[in-house]
FIGU-120867 format. One record per residue (C-alpha): residue number from 1; chain; x negated, y negated, z negated. Coordinates in pm, whole numbers. Last residue first. Example, Ala and Ser with C-alpha at 12.3 -4.5 7.8 and 13.67 -1.06 7.14 Angstrom:
2; A; -1367; 106; -714
1; A; -1230; 450; -780
END
This chain:
388; A; 3104; -1330; -1362
387; A; 2981; -1298; -1002
386; A; 2776; -982; -1066
385; A; 3078; -825; -1237
384; A; 3290; -869; -926
383; A; 3014; -737; -699
382; A; 2976; -418; -903
381; A; 3353; -379; -914
380; A; 3364; -413; -534
379; A; 3105; -140; -461
378; A; 3105; -76; -85
377; A; 3025; -448; -48
376; A; 2683; -388; -206
375; A; 2437; -482; 67
374; A; 2697; -694; 241
373; A; 2978; -656; 493
372; A; 3261; -904; 463
371; A; 3586; -749; 351
370; A; 3893; -568; 485
369; A; 3736; -417; 795
368; A; 3965; -403; 1100
367; A; 4027; -58; 1242
366; A; 3888; 198; 1484
365; A; 4029; 548; 1424
364; A; 3883; 856; 1261
363; A; 4013; 1214; 1229
362; A; 4033; 1272; 1605
361; A; 3652; 1246; 1618
360; A; 3612; 1593; 1462
359; A; 3646; 1744; 1115
358; A; 3773; 2100; 1084
357; A; 3422; 2240; 1038
356; A; 3385; 2026; 725
355; A; 3638; 2249; 552
354; A; 3978; 2220; 384
353; A; 4116; 1904; 543
352; A; 4451; 1753; 445
351; A; 4320; 1396; 428
350; A; 4373; 1377; 52
349; A; 4186; 1703; 4
348; A; 3899; 1586; 223
347; A; 3885; 1261; 25
346; A; 3861; 1444; -307
345; A; 3591; 1684; -186
344; A; 3382; 1404; -39
343; A; 3419; 1188; -351
342; A; 3325; 1477; -579
341; A; 3026; 1562; -358
340; A; 2913; 1199; -375
339; A; 2951; 1209; -753
338; A; 2732; 1520; -781
337; A; 2474; 1371; -545
336; A; 2457; 1055; -757
335; A; 2432; 1264; -1074
334; A; 2134; 1454; -933
333; A; 1970; 1124; -839
332; A; 2034; 981; -1185
331; A; 1900; 1291; -1359
330; A; 1579; 1263; -1158
329; A; 1534; 901; -1266
328; A; 1817; 722; -1443
327; A; 1920; 400; -1267
326; A; 1606; 342; -1060
325; A; 1635; 692; -914
324; A; 2004; 643; -845
323; A; 1947; 312; -670
322; A; 1664; 458; -462
321; A; 1876; 754; -353
320; A; 2155; 514; -259
319; A; 1907; 320; -44
318; A; 1799; 636; 134
317; A; 2091; 875; 175
316; A; 2092; 1118; 466
315; A; 2395; 1275; 635
314; A; 2453; 1628; 758
313; A; 2554; 1810; 1079
312; A; 2659; 1482; 1241
311; A; 2935; 1496; 1503
310; A; 3167; 1200; 1465
309; A; 3374; 1373; 1198
308; A; 3057; 1441; 999
307; A; 2969; 1070; 1008
306; A; 3317; 965; 900
305; A; 3314; 1218; 615
304; A; 2979; 1088; 490
303; A; 3099; 728; 485
302; A; 3410; 843; 294
301; A; 3181; 994; 32
300; A; 3032; 652; -22
299; A; 2704; 461; 10
298; A; 2571; 555; 353
297; A; 2423; 238; 507
296; A; 2212; 415; 767
295; A; 2155; 788; 800
294; A; 2228; 1047; 1066
293; A; 2156; 1410; 1150
292; A; 2219; 1598; 1474
291; A; 2138; 1964; 1539
290; A; 2001; 2052; 1878
289; A; 2130; 2185; 2213
288; A; 2492; 2122; 2116
287; A; 2554; 1853; 2376
286; A; 2252; 1642; 2278
285; A; 2385; 1360; 2497
284; A; 2736; 1379; 2349
283; A; 2602; 1380; 1992
282; A; 2379; 1084; 2077
281; A; 2668; 889; 2226
280; A; 2882; 956; 1919
279; A; 2607; 860; 1668
278; A; 2515; 518; 1806
277; A; 2797; 332; 1633
276; A; 2737; 523; 1307
275; A; 2372; 416; 1318
274; A; 2464; 50; 1355
273; A; 2342; -117; 1671
272; A; 2027; -324; 1658
271; A; 2018; -695; 1573
270; A; 1689; -652; 1382
269; A; 1469; -357; 1475
268; A; 1308; -211; 1160
267; A; 1462; -229; 812
266; A; 1828; -188; 898
265; A; 1837; 143; 713
264; A; 1556; 277; 930
263; A; 1776; 253; 1239
262; A; 1859; 622; 1223
261; A; 1995; 909; 1431
260; A; 1799; 1228; 1362
259; A; 1781; 1469; 1655
258; A; 1696; 1816; 1526
257; A; 1530; 2104; 1712
256; A; 1330; 1864; 1925
255; A; 1156; 2045; 2210
254; A; 1065; 1774; 2459
253; A; 1388; 1810; 2659
252; A; 1585; 1776; 2335
251; A; 1412; 1449; 2250
250; A; 1448; 1324; 2606
249; A; 1825; 1371; 2589
248; A; 1841; 1187; 2256
247; A; 1618; 915; 2398
246; A; 1866; 838; 2673
245; A; 2168; 870; 2443
244; A; 2028; 595; 2225
243; A; 1909; 528; 1870
242; A; 1671; 809; 1777
241; A; 1486; 709; 1460
240; A; 1390; 1049; 1325
239; A; 1267; 1330; 1551
238; A; 1286; 1670; 1381
237; A; 1064; 1953; 1506
236; A; 1091; 2312; 1382
235; A; 752; 2457; 1283
234; A; 491; 2621; 1507
233; A; 245; 2378; 1355
232; A; 23; 2293; 1651
231; A; 290; 2343; 1918
230; A; 532; 2117; 1733
229; A; 269; 1848; 1692
228; A; 164; 1877; 2057
227; A; 521; 1817; 2175
226; A; 536; 1518; 1940
225; A; 223; 1373; 2096
224; A; 338; 1425; 2455
223; A; 647; 1217; 2383
222; A; 451; 908; 2280
221; A; 286; 751; 1974
220; A; 77; 444; 2066
219; A; 224; 217; 1798
218; A; 171; 477; 1523
217; A; -199; 500; 1616
216; A; -227; 125; 1667
215; A; -135; 71; 1303
214; A; -493; 161; 1198
213; A; -470; 307; 850
212; A; -417; 113; 528
211; A; -98; 303; 467
210; A; 277; 292; 413
209; A; 274; -85; 378
208; A; 429; -301; 111
207; A; 387; -676; 129
206; A; 516; -817; -195
205; A; 459; -1187; -138
204; A; 816; -1244; -261
203; A; 894; -1438; 57
202; A; 733; -1165; 267
201; A; 919; -893; 77
200; A; 1252; -1067; 135
199; A; 1142; -1128; 492
198; A; 1099; -772; 601
197; A; 920; -847; 926
196; A; 894; -504; 1084
195; A; 602; -261; 1099
194; A; 545; -191; 1467
193; A; 591; 141; 1649
192; A; 831; 229; 1369
191; A; 1123; 396; 1543
190; A; 964; 738; 1598
189; A; 952; 894; 1253
188; A; 831; 1251; 1297
187; A; 1004; 1515; 1086
186; A; 815; 1839; 1045
185; A; 992; 2154; 934
184; A; 973; 2426; 667
183; A; 731; 2268; 423
182; A; 544; 2551; 253
181; A; 228; 2386; 124
180; A; 28; 2544; 406
179; A; 262; 2386; 660
178; A; 225; 2044; 501
177; A; -152; 2075; 480
176; A; -172; 2179; 845
175; A; 39; 1876; 936
174; A; -195; 1658; 733
173; A; -506; 1794; 905
172; A; -370; 1788; 1258
171; A; -255; 1429; 1213
170; A; -601; 1326; 1093
169; A; -770; 1499; 1386
168; A; -510; 1354; 1619
167; A; -604; 997; 1526
166; A; -490; 785; 1233
165; A; -191; 682; 1025
164; A; 96; 856; 1203
163; A; 394; 851; 970
162; A; 523; 1202; 915
161; A; 824; 1339; 728
160; A; 791; 1683; 569
159; A; 1102; 1892; 495
158; A; 1131; 2096; 175
157; A; 1094; 2465; 96
156; A; 1268; 2595; -217
155; A; 1133; 2658; -567
154; A; 1047; 2299; -653
153; A; 747; 2126; -815
152; A; 494; 2300; -588
151; A; 625; 2116; -282
150; A; 591; 1780; -460
149; A; 237; 1856; -572
148; A; 134; 1965; -223
147; A; 280; 1652; -61
146; A; 72; 1443; -299
145; A; 233; 1226; -567
144; A; 362; 997; -425
143; A; 551; 919; -107
142; A; 385; 763; 197
141; A; 381; 1077; 412
140; A; 749; 1107; 328
139; A; 926; 1401; 168
138; A; 1261; 1493; 322
137; A; 1489; 1648; 65
136; A; 1730; 1941; 38
135; A; 2074; 2038; -95
134; A; 2204; 2266; -368
133; A; 2244; 2010; -644
132; A; 1933; 2121; -836
131; A; 1737; 2123; -511
130; A; 1814; 1756; -450
129; A; 1731; 1654; -807
128; A; 1398; 1836; -795
127; A; 1306; 1661; -470
126; A; 1411; 1321; -603
125; A; 1203; 1351; -919
124; A; 900; 1499; -744
123; A; 903; 1212; -496
122; A; 824; 954; -763
121; A; 732; 1098; -1101
120; A; 675; 755; -1259
119; A; 1014; 628; -1138
118; A; 1114; 311; -952
117; A; 766; 218; -829
116; A; 690; 582; -751
115; A; 993; 597; -524
114; A; 944; 265; -347
113; A; 631; 374; -157
112; A; 803; 602; 89
111; A; 1162; 710; 137
110; A; 1255; 1014; 345
109; A; 1629; 1089; 331
108; A; 1767; 1304; 50
107; A; 2036; 1526; 198
106; A; 2415; 1510; 217
105; A; 2653; 1760; 378
104; A; 2722; 1936; 46
103; A; 2626; 2279; -85
102; A; 2357; 2308; 181
101; A; 2285; 2639; 356
100; A; 1951; 2658; 531
99; A; 1962; 2764; 896
98; A; 1803; 2451; 1038
97; A; 2043; 2244; 827
96; A; 2364; 2414; 719
95; A; 2697; 2290; 587
94; A; 2901; 2332; 270
93; A; 3193; 2118; 154
92; A; 3451; 2401; 149
91; A; 3783; 2306; -9
90; A; 4024; 2535; -191
89; A; 4355; 2398; -322
88; A; 4401; 2209; 4
87; A; 4722; 2376; 120
86; A; 4851; 2126; 376
85; A; 5170; 1930; 316
84; A; 5005; 1611; 439
83; A; 4773; 1493; 717
82; A; 4564; 1176; 690
81; A; 4354; 976; 933
80; A; 4039; 797; 822
79; A; 3972; 439; 927
78; A; 3654; 312; 1094
77; A; 3548; -54; 1087
76; A; 3409; -16; 735
75; A; 3138; 215; 869
74; A; 3053; -39; 1139
73; A; 3039; -323; 888
72; A; 2803; -134; 658
71; A; 2550; -52; 927
70; A; 2603; -401; 1072
69; A; 2486; -555; 744
68; A; 2146; -386; 768
67; A; 2124; -447; 1143
66; A; 2187; -818; 1087
65; A; 1927; -844; 811
64; A; 1812; -1180; 953
63; A; 1447; -1061; 961
62; A; 1427; -698; 848
61; A; 1629; -545; 570
60; A; 1667; -579; 195
59; A; 1805; -337; -62
58; A; 1500; -152; -189
57; A; 1241; -427; -153
56; A; 1482; -696; -271
55; A; 1569; -494; -582
54; A; 1197; -439; -642
53; A; 1128; -814; -636
52; A; 1432; -899; -845
51; A; 1307; -656; -1111
50; A; 1492; -329; -1131
49; A; 1654; -192; -1444
48; A; 1972; -399; -1455
47; A; 2032; -363; -1082
46; A; 1978; 11; -1107
45; A; 2236; 37; -1384
44; A; 2492; -151; -1174
43; A; 2428; 69; -871
42; A; 2473; 383; -1080
41; A; 2791; 236; -1229
40; A; 2924; 179; -877
39; A; 2857; 541; -791
38; A; 3112; 633; -1055
37; A; 3129; 825; -1383
36; A; 2790; 721; -1518
35; A; 2778; 849; -1877
34; A; 2629; 1176; -1757
33; A; 2339; 985; -1601
32; A; 2256; 798; -1921
31; A; 2257; 1121; -2119
30; A; 2029; 1289; -1867
29; A; 1799; 989; -1886
28; A; 1786; 1004; -2264
27; A; 1714; 1377; -2259
26; A; 1435; 1335; -1998
25; A; 1233; 1066; -2172
24; A; 1094; 846; -1898
23; A; 1382; 603; -1949
22; A; 1254; 498; -2288
21; A; 901; 433; -2165
20; A; 1038; 241; -1867
19; A; 1251; 25; -2098
18; A; 952; -58; -2313
17; A; 735; -147; -2016
16; A; 1006; -363; -1859
15; A; 1142; -242; -1531
14; A; 1011; -244; -1174
13; A; 684; -389; -1299
12; A; 551; -733; -1201
11; A; 209; -692; -1046
10; A; 308; -831; -709
9; A; 475; -1138; -856
8; A; 163; -1279; -1023
7; A; -60; -1101; -774
6; A; -65; -1349; -491
5; A; -350; -1201; -288
4; A; -102; -959; -139
3; A; -153; -588; -166
2; A; -153; -327; 108
1; A; 0; 0; 0
END
């Protein structure tokens, strides 16, 4: 992580030293998490624990933050349809990802440097929480501790997400390490040819970077490189950051097993389309030849249902993961996943749907959003209390 010369803000901790010490005690964190009955309470706890600088880092986007807000607006511009007098006593929320059964259609998206700033155990905490709730996690190149330590902390294989920091020799080494550690697929992020202008961080002089490596290596990444990566590892290939039908087709043609629709949570290209807007054209272009994942602004169970209806196999949470980790560490992330599953199950029952397999585009309709899109507009009570 590159550091600014202005250290007065840079060195400010995510939470106060005393509070961090308290929260690092597992029983206390588990108690805090159990007391959170809604996702809104998780967001509220995170806001209390995080410094303004860390809140901006987690919740901000690039430049004007148009893509960030568009992710939320696009989700709010879809309505769910409802059928009644259906026996919904038993509801199946399971899905699969590359053959692995997931208890809910939500996974932990790759998040880098923020994790260890929000919790001393960083990626270990989120990985353990994911496995405990029957799902999986992507572990970023930038996450701490090492990819080997994270893999050893859980009893199921995880997914490794790659940022290219150096030449092919470096890439070969880290991919070999990931395979040796038991990661079951490689996920190459392809939408970060340049590191964006995240102006909240610039204003705060908190200039986070995934590495001190030469950025030209990530900028020069091309299709031949990802083909080579798959050939080198022999592992399934996931391409994250696909945002058009054209690239979705190319991804499949170049051996991608999973096409991952993402705009980096609104943190890369400003004024891009929302992920949920892009999803249908990507699903059509892939045409069943690969699995499709999506992330971008997912904060509610209803968001997940909309994405599944439009063709996603599963849905990633990034910002929500960070909020939960800041709220109560590993226990907070596990609680967040539990509450998301509860929301998904409840909404499916109210819609008259008993399994994810029944969802398709006929279950959503375009509509007018009822509020302005913002970072936390999915949580009205949170926003109300913040204004008091």
